[in-house]
C-alpha positions in Angstrom: -41.2 -1.4 0.2 -38.4 -0.5 -2.0 -37.9 3.3 -0.9 -39.3 5.6 1.6 -40.5 9.1 0.7 -39.2 12.2 2.4 -41.1 12.8 5.8 -43.3 15.9 5.5 -41.8 17.7 8.5 -38.1 17.5 9.2 -37.0 19.4 12.4 -34.8 22.3 11.8 -31.8 23.4 13.9 -31.8 27.0 14.2 -28.6 26.9 16.2 -26.7 25.1 13.4 -28.1 27.5 10.8 -26.9 30.4 12.8 -23.5 29.1 13.3 -23.3 28.2 9.6 -24.3 31.7 8.6 -21.7 33.2 11.0 -19.1 30.9 9.3 -20.1 32.2 6.0 -19.9 35.9 7.0 -16.6 35.3 8.6 -15.1 33.8 5.3 -16.9 36.1 3.1 -18.4 33.5 0.6 -21.6 31.9 0.2 -21.6 28.2 -1.2 -25.1 28.6 -2.6 -23.8 31.2 -5.0 -21.3 28.9 -7.0 -22.1 27.9 -10.3 -23.5 24.4 -11.1 -20.9 22.4 -12.8 -22.4 19.0 -12.6 -26.3 19.3 -13.1 -26.7 15.5 -13.2 -24.9 14.8 -10.1 -26.6 12.7 -7.2 -25.4 12.3 -3.5 -25.4 9.0 -1.9 -24.6 8.4 2.0 -23.6 4.8 2.3 -24.7 2.7 5.5 -24.5 -0.9 6.5 -28.3 -1.4 6.2 -29.6 1.6 4.5 -28.5 4.0 1.8 -29.8 7.5 1.5 -29.8 9.0 -2.0 -30.4 12.5 -3.1 -31.0 14.1 -6.6 -31.6 17.7 -7.5 -35.1 18.9 -6.4 -36.4 19.5 -9.8 -35.8 15.9 -11.1 -38.3 14.0 -8.9 -41.3 14.9 -6.4 -39.3 13.2 -3.7 -35.7 14.1 -4.2 -34.5 12.1 -1.2 -35.1 8.3 -0.9 -33.9 5.7 1.4 -33.0 2.3 -0.1 -32.2 -1.1 1.9 -28.7 -2.7 0.9 -30.1 -5.8 -0.8 -29.0 -6.4 -4.4 -32.4 -6.0 -5.6 -33.0 -2.7 -4.1 -29.6 -1.5 -5.2 -30.6 -2.3 -8.8 -33.9 -0.2 -8.1 -31.5 2.7 -6.9 -29.6 2.7 -10.2 -32.7 2.4 -12.2 -34.2 5.5 -10.2 -31.0 7.4 -10.8 -31.2 6.7 -14.6 -34.8 7.7 -14.5 -33.9 11.0 -13.0 -31.1 11.6 -15.6 -28.2 11.3 -13.2 -24.9 10.6 -15.0 -22.5 10.8 -12.0 -22.9 10.1 -8.2 -20.8 10.9 -5.2 -20.3 8.6 -2.2 -18.1 8.4 0.7 -15.7 5.6 1.1 -17.3 3.9 4.1 -15.5 0.8 5.1 -16.3 -1.7 2.1 -20.1 -1.1 2.0 -19.6 1.1 -1.0 -18.1 -1.7 -3.2 -21.3 -3.3 -4.3 -23.1 -0.1 -5.2 -19.9 1.1 -6.9 -19.9 -1.9 -9.2 -23.7 -1.7 -10.1 -23.5 1.9 -10.8 -20.5 1.4 -13.3 -22.3 -1.5 -15.1 -25.3 1.0 -15.5 -23.3 3.7 -16.9 -23.3 6.1 -13.9 -19.9 7.5 -13.1 -19.3 6.9 -9.3 -17.2 9.5 -7.5 -15.6 8.0 -4.3 -14.9 10.7 -1.9 -12.5 11.0 1.0 -14.6 11.7 4.2 -11.9 14.1 5.4 -12.4 16.4 2.2 -16.2 16.7 3.0 -15.8 17.4 6.4 -13.6 20.4 5.8 -16.8 22.1 4.4 -19.6 23.0 6.8 -22.7 20.9 6.3 -25.4 19.0 7.9 -24.4 15.8 9.6 -27.5 13.6 9.8 -27.8 10.9 7.1 -30.7 12.4 5.6 -29.1 15.8 5.2 -25.8 14.5 4.3 -26.7 13.0 1.0 -28.2 16.3 0.1 -25.0 18.1 1.2 -22.9 15.4 -0.9 -25.2 16.1 -3.9 -24.8 19.9 -3.6 -20.9 19.7 -3.1 -20.6 17.4 -6.1 -22.8 19.4 -8.3 -20.6 22.6 -7.7 -17.4 20.8 -8.3 -16.1 20.7 -4.6 -15.5 17.1 -4.5 -12.6 15.0 -6.0 -12.9 11.6 -6.9 -10.4 9.0 -5.2 -8.3 6.8 -7.3 -9.4 3.3 -8.0 -7.7 1.2 -10.8 -9.8 -0.9 -13.3 -11.8 -3.8 -12.1 -9.3 -6.4 -13.4 -6.5 -4.8 -11.3 -8.8 -4.6 -8.3 -9.3 -8.4 -8.5 -5.7 -9.0 -8.1 -5.4 -6.4 -5.6 -8.2 -8.2 -3.4 -6.3 -11.6 -3.6 -2.8 -10.0 -2.8 -4.3 -8.3 0.4 -6.1 -11.5 1.2 -2.7 -13.3 0.9 -0.8 -10.7 3.1 -3.7 -11.5 5.8 -2.9 -15.3 5.6 0.9 -14.5 6.0 0.0 -12.6 9.1 -2.1 -15.3 10.6 0.6 -17.8 9.8 3.1 -15.9 11.6 1.0 -15.8 14.8 1.1 -19.4 14.7 4.8 -19.5 14.5 4.8 -17.3 17.7 2.4 -19.9 19.4 4.9 -22.8 18.5 7.9 -20.6 19.9 5.7 -20.2 23.1 5.2 -23.8 23.6 8.7 -24.8 22.9 9.8 -22.1 25.4 7.3 -23.4 28.1 8.9 -27.0 27.7 12.2 -25.4 27.8 13.3 -26.6 24.4 15.7 -24.0 23.1 15.7 -25.1 19.4 14.1 -21.9 18.0 17.0 -19.9 19.7 19.6 -22.2 18.1 18.4 -22.2 14.5 17.2 -19.0 12.8 14.0 -20.1 11.4 11.9 -22.8 13.1 9.9 -23.1 9.8 12.7 -24.0 7.8 13.8 -27.6 6.7 15.5 -28.5 10.0 13.1 -26.8 12.3 9.8 -28.4 10.8 11.5 -31.9 10.5 12.4 -31.8 14.3 8.9 -30.4 15.2 7.0 -33.1 13.0 9.3 -35.9 14.8 8.5 -34.6 18.3 4.7 -34.6 17.5 5.1 -38.1 16.2 6.4 -39.1 19.7 10.1 -39.0 19.3 11.8 -37.6 22.5 15.3 -38.7 22.2 17.5 -35.6 21.6 20.3 -37.4 19.8 18.0 -38.8 17.0 16.2 -35.4 16.8 19.6 -33.6 16.3 20.3 -35.9 13.4 17.6 -34.0 11.3 20.0 -31.2 11.1 20.5 -29.7 7.7 24.3 -29.4 6.7 23.7 -25.7 6.0 22.9 -25.1 9.6 25.7 -23.1 11.4 25.0 -24.7 14.9 26.7 -28.0 15.6 24.6 -31.2 16.0 25.9 -31.2 19.7 24.3 -27.8 20.3 21.1 -28.8 18.7 21.1 -32.0 21.0 21.4 -29.8 24.0 18.6 -27.4 22.9 16.2 -30.4 22.5 16.2 -31.4 26.2 12.9 -30.5 28.1 10.1 -31.3 30.2 7.7 -32.6 27.5 4.5 -31.3 29.3 1.3 -32.9 27.8 -0.6 -29.6 27.6 2.3 -27.8 25.9 2.7 -30.6 23.3 -1.0 -30.4 22.6 -0.7 -26.6 21.9 2.4 -27.2 19.8 0.4 -29.9 17.7 -2.6 -27.6 17.1 -0.2 -24.5 16.2 1.8 -26.7 13.7 -1.4 -28.0 12.0 -2.9 -24.4 11.8 0.5 -23.2 10.3 0.5 -26.0 7.8 -3.2 -25.2 6.8 -2.4 -21.4 6.3 0.6 -22.5 4.0 -1.7 -24.6 2.0 -4.0 -21.6 1.6 -1.3 -19.3 0.7 -0.3 -21.8 -2.1 -3.8 -21.9 -3.4 -4.0 -18.0 -3.2 -0.6 -17.8 -5.2 -2.2 -20.1 -7.9 -5.3 -18.0 -8.3 -3.3 -14.9 -8.5 -1.1 -16.5 -11.4 -4.3 -17.5 -13.1 -5.7 -13.8 -13.0 -2.2 -12.2 -14.1 -2.4 -14.6 -17.2 -5.6 -12.8 -18.3 -3.6 -9.4 -18.8 -2.5 -8.5 -22.2 1.4 -8.3 -22.0 2.9 -4.9 -22.9 6.0 -6.7 -24.2 6.6 -10.2 -25.5 9.7 -11.7 -24.0 10.3 -13.7 -27.1 10.5 -10.7 -29.4 12.0 -8.4 -26.8 14.2 -10.5 -24.4 14.2 -9.5 -20.7 17.3 -7.2 -20.0 20.3 -8.7 -18.0 20.2 -8.5 -14.3 22.5 -5.7 -13.3 21.7 -5.6 -9.6 25.0 -5.4 -7.5 23.7 -7.7 -4.6 24.3 -11.1 -6.3 23.4 -12.9 -3.1 20.0 -11.4 -2.8 19.4 -12.2 -6.5 20.4 -16.0 -5.9 18.3 -16.2 -2.8 15.4 -18.4 -3.5 11.8 -17.5 -2.4 10.5 -19.9 0.2 7.0 -21.2 -0.7 5.0 -24.1 0.1 4.6 -25.2 -3.6 7.2 -27.3 -4.9 5.9 -27.1 -8.4 5.9 -23.3 -8.6 6.9 -22.1 -12.1 6.0 -18.4 -11.7 8.8 -16.0 -12.4 8.0 -12.8 -10.7 10.8 -10.8 -12.6 9.5 -12.2 -16.0 5.7 -11.5 -15.2 6.4 -8.0 -14.0 8.4 -7.4 -17.2 5.3 -8.5 -19.2 2.9 -6.4 -17.1 4.9 -3.1 -16.9 6.7 -3.3 -20.2 10.0 -2.6 -18.4 12.1 -4.3 -16.0 11.0 -2.6 -12.7 12.8 -5.1 -10.6 16.1 -3.5 -11.4 15.2 -0.5 -9.3 16.7 -1.1 -5.8 14.1 -2.3 -3.3 11.5 -3.0 -5.7 12.5 -6.5 -6.4 9.9 -8.3 -4.3 7.1 -5.6 -4.3 6.6 -5.2 -8.1 3.5 -7.4 -8.1 1.9 -5.7 -4.9 2.6 -2.3 -6.6 0.9 -3.4 -9.7 -2.1 -4.5 -7.8 -2.3 -1.0 -6.0 -1.8 1.3 -8.9 -2.0 -0.8 -12.1 0.0 0.1 -15.0 -1.6 3.1 -16.4 -0.1 6.2 -14.8 -1.5 8.7 -17.0 -3.9 9.7 -14.1 -0.9 11.6 -12.6 0.3 14.3 -14.8 3.9 14.3 -13.4 6.0 12.4 -11.0 5.5 15.0 -8.3 1.7 14.5 -8.6 2.2 10.8 -8.1 4.5 11.2 -5.0 2.0 13.6 -3.6 -0.8 11.0 -4.0 1.4 8.6 -2.2 1.9 10.9 0.6 5.7 10.8 0.3 6.4 14.6 0.1 5.9 17.1 2.9 2.7 19.2 3.1 2.3 22.6 4.8 -0.1 25.3 5.9 0.6 28.9 4.8 -1.4 31.8 6.0 -0.5 35.4 5.3 2.9 34.6 3.8 3.7 32.6 7.2 4.1 28.8 7.4 1.9 27.6 10.2 2.7 23.8 9.9 4.9 21.6 7.9 5.0 17.9 8.0 3.8 14.6 6.5 0.1 14.1 5.9 -1.3 11.2 7.8 -2.6 9.1 4.9 -3.2 5.3 4.8 -1.8 4.6 1.3 -1.0 1.0 0.6 1.2 1.9 -2.4 3.2 4.5 -0.4 3.7 2.0 2.4 5.3 -0.3 -0.1 7.6 2.3 -1.3 8.7 3.1 2.2 9.4 -0.7 2.6 11.5 -0.8 -0.3 13.3 2.3 1.0 13.8 0.7 4.5 15.2 -2.4 3.0 18.2 -0.6 1.5 20.1 0.2 4.4 23.0 -2.4 3.7 22.5 -2.2 -0.1 25.7 -1.2 -2.1 23.6 0.5 -4.8 23.6 4.4 -5.2 20.1 4.4 -3.7 21.5 2.7 -0.7 24.3 5.2 -0.4 21.6 8.0 -0.7 19.5 6.4 2.1 22.7 6.3 4.4 23.6 9.7 3.7 20.2 11.1 4.4 20.0 9.2 7.7 23.1 11.1 8.9 21.5 14.3 8.0 17.9 14.2 8.8 17.4 11.0 10.8 15.9 7.5 9.9 12.4 8.3 9.5 12.8 11.3 7.3 15.5 9.5 5.4 13.2 6.7 4.6 10.6 8.9 3.3 13.0 10.8 1.3 14.3 7.5 -0.4 10.8 6.2 -0.9 10.1 9.5 -2.7 13.0 9.0 -5.1 12.3 5.4 -5.8 8.6 6.4 -6.6 9.8 9.1 -9.0 12.1 6.6 -10.7 9.4 3.9 -10.8 6.9 6.5 -12.3 9.5 7.8 -15.0 10.5 4.3 -16.2 6.9 2.9 -16.4 5.5 6.0 -17.9 8.2 6.6 -20.5 9.0 2.8 -21.2 12.7 3.3 -20.4 14.9 0.7 -18.4 16.4 1.9 -15.3 20.0 3.1 -15.9 22.2 3.2 -12.8 25.1 5.0 -14.5 23.3 8.5 -14.3 24.1 8.4 -10.6 27.7 8.6 -11.3 27.3 12.0 -12.8 25.3 13.2 -9.8 27.8 11.8 -7.5 30.7 13.8 -9.4 28.9 17.1 -9.1 28.0 16.5 -5.4 31.6 15.9 -4.8 32.7 19.1 -6.6 30.0 20.9 -4.6 31.3 19.6 -1.3 34.8 20.5 -2.3 34.0 24.0 -3.2 32.0 24.4 0.1 35.2 23.1 2.1 37.4 25.5 0.5 35.2 28.2 1.0 34.8 27.7 4.6 38.6 27.1 5.0 39.3 30.5 3.3 36.9 32.3 5.6 38.9 30.9 8.6 42.3 31.9 7.0 43.3 28.4 5.8 44.2 26.9 2.5 43.2 23.3 1.5 45.8 21.3 -0.4 44.8 18.1 -2.0 46.8 15.0 -1.0 49.9 14.3 -2.9 50.4 17.9 -3.8 53.3 19.9 -2.6 52.5 23.3 -1.0 53.7 26.4 -2.8 57.0 27.8 -1.6 
């Protein structure tokens, strides 16, 4: 059967009703008295096996129904909502169970409203699945729920692959650790002599070991000329006990690492294929890519290590075509431009200002104020992937010679590493929002004016403090007055 009608007798919870009434009397408001803003709103409680759906009581004799999660039943659910005249439906973001129904509702012309569960729990209501869908429907109809941000379907497809790629990279890194463990157990210290066991020298030595080579002199000859360690040091690090069980684990870890690298290359090719389907905002042939003005030339020349020798994908050019401006000129955003695109897209009109954008990223402090007194101040605990990317960009600027790097180091000395990273991430996010929305290139020279004003302010502060102590500051090179 497609759905279940409402049971005739639902047990009532007198205690819960009494507590609910007390809360209402204490706050001095009644939710039922609020005006209806969305008369065609439905409420959906998502589960892994069953989905509870509620519509206004005047739209159907059985306003609450239960549907299984099979695709045919989800189609019946959407048809029933259209039959009842629903134009929007609110649902909680429960795991990934909401995604199939979300897509079906969008295809049928019903606007889904994906709700943060934390926002719904701030309002008292019934906590069973049967009652919760009705509570969702009521809250959505009176306008107490806000829809979460979700980019367009084409961007979501890229986001799925990029997140899957990051999981593949994490899995590959685990097998690198397994190779380190096997080498340590055989007392082969090669991974302590060279910086990267998965580089040209490391993989060549590992493959030779797995093929049966045990002579450290021959193994040391695989040394790449760019390795800082001498051939004699590498030879000494390749003397071990060659235990059979450890060689077996080393072999399997090496094969698994190679497999994951192949899967990462296939994932990169699929991502490149999806990116070619986007309409470019700018044609590099008509409007050439601006010159690279980054100060860190070594980082610019550093080649990205991939397992695809035939890779022709240029991240900077593709990001320029997607965003319309060269976002890679922003310090810290050089390598995260594509992940940022997959998380937020390129249409930033959903955020009226940069402050709204930074607040959504959870990069600005929050506070609770009651009676004119601040009860709590701090950062909201929000799992925002885009915000994490901006934090990662800020964290990478500690040794950067750019003004953004100077800002990070200055803030670390004032407020500490964690708060300085958040403050720098906030500034990077505002710059990113501004140049993408206004379609202007990043100009680093505007920092010079701010630095001059900051130095003048600091000089005035020092003179004022010296005067309060009875001293007079004289700049270097000037003679004191007689």
